[in-house]
C-alpha positions in Angstrom: 11.8 239.4 135.5 8.7 239.2 133.1 5.2 239.8 134.6 3.0 236.8 133.8 -1.2 237.4 133.9 -2.9 234.3 132.9 -2.5 230.4 133.7 -2.0 229.9 130.0 1.2 232.3 130.0 2.3 230.3 133.2 1.7 227.2 131.9 3.3 228.1 128.6 6.3 229.4 130.7 6.5 225.9 132.4 6.3 223.7 129.2 8.9 225.8 127.3 11.4 226.8 129.8 13.9 224.2 131.0 14.7 226.2 134.0 11.7 228.4 135.6 11.0 230.2 138.9 7.9 231.8 139.5 7.1 234.4 142.3 3.7 235.6 143.5 4.2 239.0 145.1 2.6 242.3 145.2 3.8 246.0 144.1 3.4 247.0 147.7 5.0 244.4 149.2 8.4 245.3 150.6 9.5 242.1 151.3 8.4 240.8 148.1 10.2 243.5 146.1 13.5 242.8 148.1 13.1 238.9 147.5 12.5 240.1 143.5 15.1 241.8 143.5 17.6 239.7 145.0 16.2 236.7 142.3 16.9 239.6 139.5 20.3 240.3 140.5 21.7 237.0 141.2 19.5 235.5 138.4 21.9 237.3 136.0 24.6 234.9 136.7 22.0 232.3 135.5 20.9 233.0 132.0 19.6 230.0 131.1 16.8 230.3 134.2 13.8 232.0 133.1 12.1 233.7 135.9 8.7 235.5 136.0 6.3 237.1 138.6 2.5 237.2 139.2 0.9 240.2 140.8 -1.8 238.7 143.6 -3.4 242.1 143.5 -4.3 241.8 140.1 -4.3 237.8 139.9 -5.5 236.5 143.5 -7.1 233.7 141.8 -3.8 232.4 139.9 -1.9 232.7 143.7 -5.0 230.7 145.3 -5.0 228.1 142.2 -1.3 227.8 143.1 -1.9 227.3 146.5 -0.4 230.4 148.1 -2.2 232.3 151.0 1.1 234.2 151.7 3.4 236.5 149.7 6.1 236.4 148.5 5.7 232.8 147.4 8.5 231.2 145.1 7.9 228.2 142.8 11.1 226.5 141.0 10.7 224.0 138.0 13.0 222.1 136.3 12.0 220.3 133.1 8.3 220.9 133.8 8.4 219.4 137.4 7.7 221.6 140.4 11.1 220.6 142.6 11.3 223.8 145.0 8.7 226.2 146.6 9.5 228.6 149.1 6.8 230.8 151.1 8.3 233.9 152.6 11.2 236.5 152.1 14.6 235.6 150.9 17.0 238.4 151.9 20.0 236.2 151.7 22.2 235.8 148.8 22.9 232.0 149.5 19.5 231.2 149.9 18.8 232.5 146.8 21.1 231.0 144.8 20.8 227.5 146.4 16.9 227.9 145.5 17.9 228.8 141.8 20.6 226.0 141.4 17.9 223.7 142.3 16.4 224.2 139.1 19.5 224.5 137.1 
């Protein structure tokens, strides 16, 4: 999962990938790391889905601009349109896979 560091990088990812999942989290967040790991492992089965994350420690302004005050926060885009948002941990494989399928 790539790390994005600017609004421009995020907007480019939205524009350049038909299926895109963006997560806002922090390195120190255990639930964020677990959720991120689930998306990475299950996401390997969906090679057409581009996944990236933003460090809320390094870029709190980006999380705020996207409307998030809690982590982990995950946003799914399909063909440039936001189709799914989830705030909180996603521990279950079925939950993560259902989220991914919404952007495919």
